[in-house]
Structures are given as structure tokens and as C-alpha cells.
ROPAKE-740271 format. One record per residue (C-alpha): residue in three letters; x, y, z. Coordinates in nm, 4 decimals, decimal comma. Layout:
% ROPAKE-740271
+------+----------+----------+----------+
: rest :       px :       py :       pz :
+------+----------+----------+----------+
:  Ala :        X :        Y :        Z :
...
+------+----------+----------+----------+
% end
This chain:
% ROPAKE-740271
+------+----------+----------+----------+
: rest :       px :       py :       pz :
+------+----------+----------+----------+
:  Met :  10,1499 :   6,9272 :   9,3529 :
:  Thr :   9,9463 :   6,5967 :   9,3435 :
:  Lys :   9,6080 :   6,7627 :   9,3053 :
:  Arg :   9,4742 :   6,9923 :   9,0383 :
:  Leu :   9,2110 :   7,2343 :   9,1142 :
:  Ser :   8,9474 :   7,2749 :   8,8657 :
:  Ile :   8,6703 :   7,5206 :   8,9439 :
:  Leu :   8,3640 :   7,5543 :   8,7292 :
:  Ile :   8,2476 :   7,9014 :   8,7325 :
:  Thr :   8,0583 :   7,9389 :   8,4078 :
:  Ala :   8,1343 :   7,9363 :   8,0283 :
:  Leu :   8,2239 :   8,2976 :   8,0560 :
:  Leu :   8,4664 :   8,2328 :   8,3679 :
:  Leu :   8,7967 :   8,0793 :   8,3294 :
:  Val :   8,8584 :   7,7389 :   8,4656 :
:  Ser :   9,0898 :   7,7904 :   8,7592 :
:  Thr :   9,4652 :   7,6782 :   8,7076 :
:  Ala :   9,6807 :   7,5890 :   8,9999 :
:  Phe :   9,8167 :   7,8843 :   9,2224 :
:  Thr :  10,1849 :   7,8080 :   9,1875 :
:  Val :  10,3708 :   8,0213 :   9,4577 :
:  Leu :  10,6144 :   7,9228 :   9,7553 :
:  Thr :  10,5141 :   7,9624 :  10,1196 :
:  Glu :  10,7547 :   8,2042 :  10,2661 :
:  Val :  10,6941 :   8,5970 :  10,2239 :
:  His :  11,0192 :   8,7719 :  10,1428 :
:  Ala :  11,1158 :   9,1278 :  10,2596 :
:  Ala :  11,0323 :   9,3129 :   9,9494 :
:  Asp :  10,6752 :   9,1483 :   9,9177 :
:  Trp :  10,3610 :   9,3271 :   9,9931 :
:  Pro :  10,1356 :   9,0738 :  10,1406 :
:  Thr :   9,8279 :   9,2834 :  10,2516 :
:  Trp :   9,6572 :   9,6412 :  10,2404 :
:  Arg :   9,9514 :   9,8883 :  10,3111 :
:  Gly :  10,2221 :   9,6385 :  10,3350 :
:  Ala :  10,3139 :   9,3816 :  10,6068 :
:  Asp :  10,2916 :   9,6306 :  10,8768 :
:  Arg :  10,0167 :   9,8441 :  10,7198 :
:  Thr :  10,2023 :  10,1833 :  10,7075 :
:  Asp :  10,2359 :  10,2104 :  10,3234 :
:  Ile :  10,6049 :  10,2428 :  10,3651 :
:  Ser :  10,8160 :  10,0261 :  10,1558 :
:  Thr :  11,1690 :   9,9601 :  10,2679 :
:  Glu :  11,3038 :   9,9050 :   9,9274 :
:  Lys :  11,6132 :  10,0994 :   9,8360 :
:  Gly :  11,7800 :  10,1456 :   9,4954 :
:  Leu :  11,4528 :  10,2829 :   9,3146 :
:  Leu :  11,4673 :  10,5553 :   9,0348 :
:  Gln :  11,4788 :  10,9193 :   9,2275 :
:  Ser :  11,3571 :  11,0655 :   8,8882 :
:  Trp :  11,1685 :  10,9529 :   8,5998 :
:  Pro :  11,2406 :  10,9868 :   8,2236 :
:  Gln :  11,0117 :  11,1815 :   8,0187 :
:  Gly :  10,7082 :  10,9497 :   7,9761 :
:  Gly :  10,7645 :  10,7768 :   8,3046 :
:  Pro :  10,9289 :  10,4399 :   8,3988 :
:  Lys :  10,9627 :  10,1514 :   8,1683 :
:  Gln :  10,6320 :   9,9528 :   8,1619 :
:  Leu :  10,6797 :   9,5758 :   8,1849 :
:  Trp :  10,3415 :   9,4454 :   8,1184 :
:  Thr :   9,9595 :   9,5077 :   8,1161 :
:  Phe :   9,6814 :   9,2593 :   8,2120 :
:  Lys :   9,3380 :   9,3330 :   8,0835 :
:  Asn :   9,1276 :   9,0708 :   8,2380 :
:  Ala :   9,0655 :   9,1655 :   8,6048 :
:  Gly :   8,7086 :   9,2685 :   8,5723 :
:  Asn :   8,5235 :   9,5242 :   8,7589 :
:  Gly :   8,6371 :   9,6454 :   9,1051 :
:  Tyr :   8,8826 :   9,8670 :   9,3102 :
:  Ser :   9,0748 :   9,5864 :   9,4967 :
:  Gly :   9,4364 :   9,6589 :   9,5362 :
:  Phe :   9,7413 :   9,4271 :   9,5281 :
:  Ala :   9,8846 :   9,1629 :   9,7671 :
:  Ile :  10,2312 :   9,0246 :   9,6428 :
:  Ala :  10,4113 :   8,7477 :   9,7776 :
:  Asn :  10,6639 :   8,4979 :   9,6542 :
:  Gly :  10,6232 :   8,5988 :   9,2914 :
:  Thr :  10,2693 :   8,6018 :   9,2761 :
:  Leu :  10,0162 :   8,8922 :   9,2615 :
:  Tyr :   9,6777 :   8,8608 :   9,4287 :
:  Thr :   9,3787 :   9,0924 :   9,3664 :
:  Leu :   9,0072 :   9,0815 :   9,3475 :
:  Gly :   8,7804 :   9,1223 :   9,0222 :
:  Thr :   8,4870 :   8,9795 :   8,8417 :
:  Arg :   8,4107 :   8,7298 :   8,5674 :
:  Gly :   8,1060 :   8,5551 :   8,4624 :
:  Gly :   7,8746 :   8,7262 :   8,7127 :
:  Lys :   8,0967 :   8,6559 :   9,0258 :
:  Glu :   8,3636 :   8,8139 :   9,2205 :
:  Ile :   8,6815 :   8,6273 :   9,2137 :
:  Leu :   9,0575 :   8,6145 :   9,3825 :
:  Ile :   9,2857 :   8,6286 :   9,0848 :
:  Ala :   9,6559 :   8,5112 :   9,0886 :
:  Leu :   9,8870 :   8,6712 :   8,8455 :
:  Asp :  10,2734 :   8,6179 :   8,7995 :
:  Ala :  10,4092 :   8,9275 :   8,9344 :
:  Ala :  10,7091 :   8,9345 :   8,7097 :
:  Thr :  10,5070 :   8,8880 :   8,3810 :
:  Gly :  10,1498 :   8,9374 :   8,4426 :
:  Lys :  10,0449 :   8,5920 :   8,3372 :
:  Asp :   9,7202 :   8,4556 :   8,4645 :
:  Lys :   9,7628 :   8,1960 :   8,7219 :
:  Gly :   9,4071 :   8,1116 :   8,8007 :
:  Ala :   9,1172 :   8,2306 :   8,9869 :
:  Val :   8,8900 :   8,1366 :   9,2661 :
:  Val :   8,5136 :   8,2502 :   9,3163 :
:  Ile :   8,4437 :   8,4601 :   9,6219 :
:  Gly :   8,0513 :   8,5244 :   9,5827 :
:  Asp :   7,8124 :   8,7273 :   9,4049 :
:  Ile :   7,9071 :   9,0531 :   9,2439 :
:  Leu :   7,8472 :   9,3743 :   9,4691 :
:  Ser :   7,6150 :   9,5922 :   9,2731 :
:  Asn :   7,6739 :   9,9734 :   9,3439 :
:  Asn :   7,6001 :  10,3180 :   9,1532 :
:  Trp :   7,9776 :  10,4139 :   9,1976 :
:  Gly :   8,0992 :  10,0921 :   9,0369 :
:  Asn :   8,0376 :   9,7215 :   9,0818 :
:  Gly :   8,2795 :   9,4747 :   9,2225 :
:  Pro :   8,5049 :   9,3787 :   9,5035 :
:  Arg :   8,6966 :   9,6659 :   9,7049 :
:  Gly :   8,8970 :   9,4811 :   9,9462 :
:  Thr :   9,2663 :   9,3664 :   9,9135 :
:  Pro :   9,3565 :   9,0017 :   9,9738 :
:  Thr :   9,6036 :   8,9135 :  10,2559 :
:  Val :   9,8508 :   8,6454 :  10,2168 :
:  Ala :   9,9822 :   8,4636 :  10,5329 :
:  Gly :  10,1965 :   8,1278 :  10,5120 :
:  Asn :  10,0455 :   7,9087 :  10,2739 :
:  Val :   9,7015 :   8,0846 :  10,2782 :
:  Val :   9,5439 :   8,3679 :  10,0899 :
:  Tyr :   9,2475 :   8,5383 :  10,2436 :
:  Ala :   9,0010 :   8,7594 :  10,0636 :
:  Met :   8,6766 :   8,9440 :  10,1263 :
:  Gly :   8,4448 :   9,0339 :   9,8804 :
:  Gly :   8,2034 :   9,3238 :   9,8767 :
:  Gly :   7,9102 :   9,1490 :  10,0040 :
:  Gly :   8,1074 :   9,0262 :  10,3055 :
:  Ser :   8,2136 :   8,6671 :  10,2044 :
:  Leu :   8,5471 :   8,5864 :  10,3368 :
:  Val :   8,7443 :   8,3083 :  10,1731 :
:  Ala :   9,0649 :   8,1308 :  10,2852 :
:  Ala :   9,2225 :   7,9596 :   9,9843 :
:  Asp :   9,5433 :   7,7405 :   9,9475 :
:  Ala :   9,8185 :   7,9752 :   9,8097 :
:  Lys :   9,9636 :   7,6898 :   9,6109 :
:  Thr :   9,6596 :   7,5386 :   9,4710 :
:  Gly :   9,3771 :   7,7917 :   9,5049 :
:  Val :   9,1597 :   7,5200 :   9,6993 :
:  Val :   8,9199 :   7,6811 :   9,9164 :
:  Lys :   8,9642 :   7,5745 :  10,2865 :
:  Trp :   8,6845 :   7,7510 :  10,4457 :
:  Lys :   8,4358 :   8,0315 :  10,3700 :
:  Val :   8,2047 :   8,2547 :  10,6061 :
:  Asn :   8,0274 :   8,5681 :  10,5500 :
:  Met :   8,0080 :   8,8703 :  10,7884 :
:  Ser :   7,6606 :   8,8302 :  10,8406 :
:  Asp :   7,7415 :   8,5072 :  11,0208 :
:  Phe :   7,8773 :   8,7386 :  11,2803 :
:  Gly :   7,5845 :   8,9999 :  11,3004 :
:  Gly :   7,7335 :   9,2030 :  11,0443 :
:  Lys :   7,5376 :   9,4341 :  10,7876 :
:  Lys :   7,6998 :   9,5357 :  10,4578 :
:  Pro :   7,7868 :   9,8968 :  10,4707 :
:  Gly :   7,6533 :  10,1325 :  10,1721 :
:  Trp :   7,9314 :  10,0927 :   9,9635 :
:  Gly :   8,0082 :   9,7332 :  10,0395 :
:  Tyr :   8,2795 :   9,5615 :  10,2601 :
:  Cys :   8,6263 :   9,6994 :  10,1750 :
:  Glu :   8,8463 :   9,5292 :  10,4553 :
:  Ser :   9,1620 :   9,3653 :  10,4171 :
:  Val :   9,1650 :   9,1043 :  10,6860 :
:  Thr :   9,4365 :   9,0897 :  10,9664 :
:  Val :   9,6126 :   8,7570 :  11,0244 :
:  Glu :   9,8328 :   8,6893 :  11,3138 :
:  Gly :   9,9100 :   8,3507 :  11,4758 :
:  Asp :   9,6271 :   8,1335 :  11,4639 :
:  Gln :   9,3844 :   8,4435 :  11,4086 :
:  Val :   9,2202 :   8,6101 :  11,1198 :
:  Ile :   9,0644 :   8,9469 :  11,2511 :
:  Cys :   8,8173 :   9,1425 :  11,0622 :
:  Thr :   8,5197 :   9,3935 :  11,1290 :
:  Pro :   8,1714 :   9,2804 :  11,0497 :
:  Gly :   8,0265 :   9,5380 :  11,2747 :
:  Gly :   7,7109 :   9,5372 :  11,4564 :
:  Ser :   7,5263 :   9,4484 :  11,7786 :
:  Gln :   7,7263 :   9,1099 :  11,8420 :
:  Gly :   8,0458 :   9,3093 :  11,8273 :
:  Ala :   8,2389 :   9,5436 :  11,6021 :
:  Met :   8,5414 :   9,3272 :  11,5511 :
:  Val :   8,5961 :   8,9380 :  11,5282 :
:  Ala :   8,8755 :   8,6741 :  11,5446 :
:  Leu :   8,8408 :   8,3602 :  11,3499 :
:  Arg :   9,0445 :   8,0468 :  11,3564 :
:  Val :   9,2920 :   8,0165 :  11,0791 :
:  Lys :   9,2266 :   7,6532 :  11,0387 :
:  Asp :   8,8507 :   7,6477 :  10,9745 :
:  Gly :   8,7194 :   8,0073 :  11,0127 :
:  Ser :   8,5501 :   7,9121 :  11,3365 :
:  Lys :   8,4904 :   8,2075 :  11,5887 :
:  Ile :   8,7736 :   8,2620 :  11,8712 :
:  Trp :   8,6235 :   8,6076 :  12,0221 :
:  Gln :   8,4069 :   8,8893 :  11,9115 :
:  Ser :   8,4608 :   9,2297 :  12,0819 :
:  Ser :   8,0976 :   9,2834 :  12,2209 :
:  Gly :   8,2215 :   9,5734 :  12,4339 :
:  Ile :   8,1869 :   9,7858 :  12,1076 :
:  Thr :   7,8968 :   9,7479 :  11,8435 :
:  Asp :   7,9609 :  10,0231 :  11,5875 :
:  Gly :   7,8616 :   9,9343 :  11,2364 :
:  Ala :   8,1196 :   9,8420 :  10,9748 :
:  Gln :   8,2913 :  10,1077 :  10,7674 :
:  Tyr :   8,5705 :  10,0959 :  10,5215 :
:  Ala :   8,8837 :  10,1053 :  10,7150 :
:  Ser :   9,1178 :   9,8086 :  10,7794 :
:  Ile :   9,2629 :   9,7057 :  11,1228 :
:  Leu :   9,5991 :   9,8302 :  11,2420 :
:  Pro :   9,7880 :   9,5946 :  11,4858 :
:  Ile :   9,9978 :   9,7749 :  11,7424 :
:  Glu :  10,1821 :   9,6971 :  12,0662 :
:  His :  10,1515 :   9,9390 :  12,3394 :
:  Asn :  10,2978 :   9,8947 :  12,6997 :
:  Gly :  10,3682 :   9,5259 :  12,6233 :
:  Leu :  10,0009 :   9,4572 :  12,5073 :
:  Arg :   9,9084 :   9,3531 :  12,1533 :
:  Gln :   9,6130 :   9,5039 :  12,0309 :
:  Tyr :   9,4056 :   9,5870 :  11,7241 :
:  Val :   9,3150 :   9,9374 :  11,6321 :
:  Gln :   9,0053 :  10,0275 :  11,3998 :
:  Leu :   8,8075 :  10,3290 :  11,2956 :
:  Thr :   8,4479 :  10,3545 :  11,2400 :
:  Gln :   8,1910 :  10,6326 :  11,2223 :
:  Arg :   8,1579 :  10,6679 :  11,5875 :
:  His :   8,4879 :  10,5767 :  11,7395 :
:  Val :   8,8696 :  10,4806 :  11,7121 :
:  Phe :   8,9423 :  10,2118 :  11,9460 :
:  Gly :   9,1727 :   9,9348 :  12,0487 :
:  Val :   9,0902 :   9,5903 :  12,1459 :
:  Asp :   9,2881 :   9,3111 :  12,3145 :
:  Ala :   9,4353 :   9,0849 :  12,0600 :
:  Lys :   9,3798 :   8,7738 :  12,2713 :
:  Ser :   9,0420 :   8,8262 :  12,3959 :
:  Gly :   8,8808 :   9,1025 :  12,1967 :
:  Lys :   8,7989 :   9,3162 :  12,5107 :
:  Val :   8,7981 :   9,6763 :  12,4398 :
:  Ile :   9,1273 :   9,8522 :  12,5916 :
:  Trp :   9,0374 :  10,2015 :  12,4971 :
:  Gln :   8,8278 :  10,4259 :  12,2814 :
:  Ser :   8,7728 :  10,7757 :  12,1650 :
:  Pro :   8,4788 :  10,9233 :  11,9886 :
:  Trp :   8,4885 :  11,0092 :  11,6268 :
:  Glu :   8,2037 :  11,1931 :  11,4385 :
:  Gly :   8,2375 :  11,0483 :  11,1106 :
:  Arg :   8,0012 :  11,1397 :  10,8158 :
:  Thr :   7,8975 :  10,9377 :  10,5235 :
:  Ala :   8,2251 :  10,7214 :  10,5005 :
:  Val :   8,5205 :  10,6484 :  10,7155 :
:  Val :   8,7911 :  10,5019 :  10,4989 :
:  Pro :   9,1520 :  10,5643 :  10,5899 :
:  Thr :   9,3547 :  10,3277 :  10,8142 :
:  Pro :   9,4601 :  10,4499 :  11,1441 :
:  Ile :   9,8457 :  10,5336 :  11,2072 :
:  His :  10,0455 :  10,4519 :  11,5204 :
:  Lys :  10,3694 :  10,5939 :  11,6405 :
:  Asp :  10,5136 :  10,6207 :  11,9854 :
:  Gly :  10,2109 :  10,5402 :  12,1890 :
:  His :   9,9894 :  10,7740 :  11,9496 :
:  Val :   9,7218 :  10,7023 :  11,7261 :
:  Tyr :   9,6042 :  10,9310 :  11,4412 :
:  Val :   9,3071 :  10,9061 :  11,2285 :
:  Ser :   9,1519 :  11,1010 :  10,9665 :
:  Ser :   8,8140 :  11,0956 :  10,7294 :
:  Gly :   8,6699 :  11,3139 :  10,4636 :
:  Tyr :   8,3437 :  11,4734 :  10,4174 :
:  Gly :   8,4548 :  11,7786 :  10,6160 :
:  Val :   8,5471 :  11,5864 :  10,9333 :
:  Gly :   8,9383 :  11,6266 :  10,9556 :
:  Cys :   9,1840 :  11,4431 :  11,1748 :
:  Lys :   9,3007 :  11,3929 :  11,5265 :
:  Leu :   9,5896 :  11,2588 :  11,7328 :
:  Val :   9,5265 :  11,0654 :  12,0682 :
:  Lys :   9,7971 :  10,9452 :  12,3253 :
:  Leu :   9,7316 :  10,6095 :  12,4539 :
:  Gly :   9,7456 :  10,5432 :  12,8294 :
:  Asn :   9,6882 :  10,2273 :  13,0337 :
:  Gly :   9,3121 :  10,1725 :  12,9106 :
:  Ser :   9,2675 :  10,5290 :  12,7824 :
:  Ala :   9,3120 :  10,7683 :  12,4953 :
:  Thr :   9,3797 :  11,1425 :  12,5425 :
:  Glu :   9,3289 :  11,3711 :  12,2501 :
:  Val :   9,6250 :  11,5790 :  12,1673 :
:  Tyr :   9,4755 :  11,7855 :  11,9006 :
:  Arg :   9,1749 :  11,7615 :  11,6484 :
:  Asn :   9,1598 :  11,9810 :  11,3406 :
:  Gln :   9,0630 :  11,9879 :  10,9698 :
:  Val :   9,4036 :  12,0115 :  10,8258 :
:  Met :   9,3779 :  11,6411 :  10,6903 :
:  Lys :   9,0471 :  11,5938 :  10,5573 :
:  Asn :   9,1512 :  11,2357 :  10,3774 :
:  His :   8,8554 :  11,0869 :  10,1863 :
:  His :   8,9953 :  10,7347 :  10,0674 :
:  Gly :   9,3357 :  10,8060 :   9,9193 :
:  Gly :   9,5282 :  10,7097 :  10,2436 :
:  Val :   9,7579 :  10,8946 :  10,4704 :
:  Leu :  10,1313 :  10,8030 :  10,5523 :
:  Leu :  10,3828 :  10,8843 :  10,7992 :
:  Val :  10,7427 :  10,9342 :  10,7189 :
:  Gly :  10,9401 :  11,0481 :  11,0172 :
:  Asp :  10,7344 :  11,3196 :  11,1694 :
:  Tyr :  10,5570 :  11,4243 :  10,9022 :
:  Leu :  10,2245 :  11,3139 :  10,7302 :
:  Tyr :  10,1519 :  11,3105 :  10,3594 :
:  Gly :   9,8105 :  11,2674 :  10,2036 :
:  Tyr :   9,5369 :  11,4592 :  10,0082 :
:  Ser :   9,3192 :  11,6697 :  10,2013 :
:  Asp :   8,9826 :  11,7712 :  10,0635 :
:  Gly :   9,0098 :  12,1524 :  10,0116 :
:  Pro :   9,3942 :  12,2475 :  10,0497 :
:  Gly :   9,4937 :  11,9504 :   9,8202 :
:  Trp :   9,8060 :  11,7337 :   9,8665 :
:  Ile :   9,9567 :  11,8270 :  10,1998 :
:  Cys :  10,2349 :  11,7746 :  10,4343 :
:  Gln :  10,1272 :  11,7742 :  10,8097 :
:  Asn :  10,3376 :  11,7817 :  11,1417 :
:  Phe :  10,2473 :  11,4565 :  11,3128 :
:  Lys :  10,2993 :  11,5909 :  11,6605 :
:  Ser :  10,1476 :  11,9266 :  11,6196 :
:  Gly :   9,8696 :  11,8661 :  11,3656 :
:  Glu :   9,9969 :  12,1933 :  11,1928 :
:  Met :  10,0319 :  12,2030 :  10,8055 :
:  Val :  10,3676 :  12,2244 :  10,6794 :
:  Trp :  10,2731 :  12,2820 :  10,3018 :
:  Asn :  10,0156 :  12,2353 :  10,0539 :
:  Ser :   9,9844 :  12,1939 :   9,6806 :
:  Lys :   9,7026 :  12,1513 :   9,4247 :
:  Ser :   9,9563 :  12,0646 :   9,1414 :
:  Leu :   9,7959 :  11,6989 :   9,1355 :
:  Gly :   9,4327 :  11,6102 :   9,1440 :
:  Lys :   9,2837 :  11,4103 :   9,4409 :
:  Gly :   9,4076 :  11,0572 :   9,4544 :
:  Ala :   9,6080 :  10,7994 :   9,6253 :
:  Val :   9,9620 :  10,7639 :   9,7542 :
:  Thr :  10,2372 :  10,5228 :   9,8721 :
:  Tyr :  10,6127 :  10,5468 :   9,9730 :
:  Ala :  10,9404 :  10,3923 :   9,8857 :
:  Asp :  11,3078 :  10,5190 :   9,9196 :
:  Gly :  11,2463 :  10,8776 :  10,0043 :
:  Arg :  10,9749 :  10,9293 :   9,7273 :
:  Leu :  10,6011 :  10,9591 :   9,7397 :
:  Tyr :  10,4227 :  10,7743 :   9,4405 :
:  Ala :  10,0838 :  10,9473 :   9,3900 :
:  Ile :   9,8091 :  10,9024 :   9,1424 :
:  Ser :   9,5231 :  11,1381 :   9,0627 :
:  Glu :   9,1916 :  10,9651 :   9,0565 :
:  Ser :   9,0318 :  11,1780 :   8,7806 :
:  Asp :   9,3010 :  11,1890 :   8,4943 :
:  Ala :   9,5249 :  10,9085 :   8,6133 :
:  Ser :   9,8234 :  11,1257 :   8,6246 :
:  Val :  10,0991 :  10,9163 :   8,8205 :
:  Val :  10,3609 :  11,1511 :   8,9856 :
:  Leu :  10,6809 :  11,0870 :   9,1702 :
:  Leu :  10,7441 :  11,3570 :   9,4568 :
:  Ala :  10,9937 :  11,4211 :   9,7339 :
:  Ala :  10,8648 :  11,2966 :  10,0786 :
:  Ser :  11,0117 :  11,6181 :  10,2416 :
:  Pro :  10,8654 :  11,8804 :  10,4671 :
:  Asp :  11,0451 :  12,1438 :  10,2382 :
:  Gly :  10,7531 :  12,1554 :   9,9973 :
:  Tyr :  10,6097 :  11,9922 :   9,6973 :
:  Gln :  10,8720 :  11,8767 :   9,4584 :
:  Glu :  10,7898 :  11,6758 :   9,1436 :
:  His :  11,0469 :  11,4207 :   8,9992 :
:  Gly :  10,8536 :  11,2702 :   8,7107 :
:  Arg :  10,5061 :  11,2567 :   8,5822 :
:  Phe :  10,3314 :  11,0212 :   8,3253 :
:  Lys :   9,9701 :  10,9224 :   8,2322 :
:  Leu :   9,8476 :  10,5927 :   8,3095 :
:  Ser :   9,7534 :  10,4283 :   7,9842 :
:  Pro :   9,5358 :  10,2411 :   7,8617 :
:  Leu :   9,2555 :  10,3275 :   8,0799 :
:  Ser :   8,9504 :  10,1086 :   8,1482 :
:  Ser :   8,6599 :  10,1289 :   7,9161 :
:  Ile :   8,4357 :   9,9230 :   8,1426 :
:  Arg :   8,4612 :  10,1869 :   8,4601 :
:  Ser :   8,1120 :  10,3254 :   8,5904 :
:  Asp :   8,0520 :  10,6574 :   8,4811 :
:  Arg :   8,0768 :  10,7847 :   8,8426 :
:  Gly :   8,3895 :  10,5892 :   8,9205 :
:  Lys :   8,7414 :  10,7020 :   8,9296 :
:  Val :   9,0968 :  10,5519 :   8,9428 :
:  Trp :   9,0724 :  10,4587 :   9,3034 :
:  Thr :   9,2920 :  10,1570 :   9,3364 :
:  His :   9,6110 :  10,2521 :   9,5355 :
:  Pro :   9,9571 :  10,2201 :   9,4101 :
:  Val :  10,1693 :   9,9406 :   9,5129 :
:  Ile :  10,5526 :   9,8997 :   9,5199 :
:  Ser :  10,7196 :   9,5295 :   9,5331 :
:  Asn :  11,0321 :   9,3892 :   9,4363 :
:  Gly :  11,1468 :   9,7163 :   9,2332 :
:  Lys :  10,8163 :   9,7497 :   9,0443 :
:  Leu :  10,5149 :   9,9688 :   9,0665 :
:  Tyr :  10,1619 :   9,8312 :   9,0231 :
:  Leu :   9,8784 :  10,0357 :   8,9223 :
:  Arg :   9,5150 :   9,9473 :   8,8326 :
:  Asp :   9,1953 :  10,0852 :   8,6712 :
:  Gln :   8,9351 :   9,8336 :   8,6943 :
:  Asp :   9,0107 :   9,5465 :   8,4626 :
:  Ile :   9,3476 :   9,6672 :   8,3585 :
:  Ile :   9,6398 :   9,6213 :   8,5831 :
:  His :   9,9717 :   9,7906 :   8,4903 :
:  Cys :  10,3310 :   9,6964 :   8,5850 :
:  Tyr :  10,6416 :   9,9349 :   8,5841 :
:  Asp :  11,0249 :   9,8822 :   8,6455 :
:  Ile :  11,1331 :  10,1400 :   8,8852 :
:  Thr :  11,4784 :  10,0264 :   8,9707 :
:  Gln :  11,7765 :  10,2377 :   8,8806 :
+------+----------+----------+----------+
% end
């Protein structure tokens, strides 16, 4: 590396050191929100099937991430997340094995919100670049080796209006396109050029406002498309042109957060505030409703699909298993409070937002089965009184990563 980046933020903000990562993404990496394919399903094996009393071994704790609910992107030995320092939202790089601080890049001003200040979205790593969107809609593309900012845009440049709790999206990167959801009258979704952030297309055929879900790329009948969920629709657009291929109405309330799920030509969506879930079957330019019910009313902890069964927290019945094809509830349990979930090696990893209990569960339609539990500690002292432990768990390279605001935890979950 011939050039060293030095970013002056303020006297309170650290001077950025060089990001030192490689350029290829490994199989066990987690380069974006919900993993490389956005299913929240890790393919890792050889992980602990039960935990000792007190939980798995804690490897390190990092205590300088600042405010925010941002999740983790992990690639080539580096963990990326968003946080705050010195009155700015920043992109943070840590050594994923040791927690050592590798540097920070300014994203923009801090989002101020009565449920907790700071960024919400998760970075995306693609090739030599890491992309990060702040709560105010600033999108930065930074060199993954050096931290040098290559370009920067704002969702307002494309007619977007910041939703009530700020932008939360983790952008999608495919080929020469960066795809995201500014929302608004110019078009709900936009594709930007990887090299400079200039616009390639904008989906003017659908003009819903931005919500809090991230895009799901899918392939259907040989056509690549991007699926998104708003308060008004679940829809798919052509990956090359942005033309709307299909749409189906969605009566979202207050906030629509969970990422859609796709399997065998079917798309599943859910949201909270009493709305529920539905499954649609995709045709050629159409989407036919298969079912709609209130079995899964998922607020923002996420839903994932293992085989033919969905798992997640539903407001009311608690943690549930739902049949993907029929929509019927298989089991439910209130043994753990509302929270977020991910999956690896036959197990669900769930965290309660209220008391930070972390639980290892069997991913099975046979019932709620715990195989270990511990309390996340220490917890943040800077979290808003109205905020909770909302960062989703991530598994990468045999490690479990958790966060409560400024404090990031790493655990060894290998056998």
C-alpha cells in the first residue's frame, strides 16, 4: 500500500488508519445483511450443538462502536459495521479475529431519533469496495483496503425522503450495479454504477416511499430481478432495466422491516403492528396470492426459512415455526422474549431484545428445544431508554458476533 489515508474527523474522532483486508470473499464470510444470499442461513458446519453453562467462550469485546443498531459485514478477516464518534456516523473496520480497531470513515451527520440515535443499516462488501448507508440516506463507497472514499451520494439525489426511523437498508451489489431503495415519486428503487455512483436506472413504475427492508435478488424463469417490500406493495423489478415485473398489494402499518424470502417461485413477506404475512406465487409478470394470515407478525427480528419451515418471532404467539407452503403454525413458544434470529449447522441463534438472553435452539418442526443459554454482558450504558438490543446476530468463520450499541462481542462457537 503506497498511500495512507488520514481522515480528520474531529479531535474526538479517531484518525482513520488503513483498512487492511484482502479482495476476495471467502465461503464462510458474511459480506452483507443476512449473508451473501440474504437468507440468514450460514452454511458453516462443525459448530457447537449445545453450549456449556454460561455460554460459549468469549474471544473479545470492543467498546468503541458508538450509537447505532447496525449489523455486521465480515469479509477477508475484517468486520465492518456502522457507528458514531465525534458527532458523525462512521464506517468502522475491526479485525474479525481479535477486535482490533483498523480505522473509520465518515458517512455523514448522526441520525437523531427518539428510539436511539445513529445508523441502522449494515455495510455491504463487494470486491475491493465496502458500501455503507447512513441513517440520513448518505451512501458511501470506500476502498476496502485503504478506506479512501471513492464516491458518495444521498438518497435525496434520487427523490428519496428519509423514513421516520431513518434509512436502514443494506445495499445490494451485483456486477456493475449498486441497487438500493430511495423511495419516492422518481421511483422506489435505483441502480447506481459501481465505479462512480451515477444512475443507471430508476424504477419509475413504482413510487412507494422507502421503508426499512433490504432488497432480495432472485432468479425466476431465467430472469434476474430485485424483490422489495414497502408499506404498499411487495414487488419485483427487472435487474437490467428497473422495469416493474410484478407487484402485489401489502397493507403495511407504521413500519415494514423484514426482508422478503424466496423459494421455488414463491415469495413470502411479513411485517408487524398486527399485519401478518403472505405467500405469493410468481408467474410471467404476475404474482398470485397463495395465503395471507396473521400467524407470523414479525416486527424487525427477521424470519428465516430452513427446508419447508419458517422460524421467527411473531407478535403475540412468540417464537414460532410456520409451514412455508400452507402458512399454518407448527409450534409456538414464549420461553424467550421478542428478538432476532440467525441460523447455522442445524441450530437457530436467537437473542432477546429486552434482557439480552442468547439462546441456541434446534431448527426443527418438532417443537421449541433449547440447547444452551447465556446473557450478553456487558451491556451498553449509552443506549436510549427507549431502545433495546436490536442488532441481529451474525455467524462467520466459527464465530458468533453480537452487539449492543457501542459494545461488540465475539464468541467461539466451534466444536
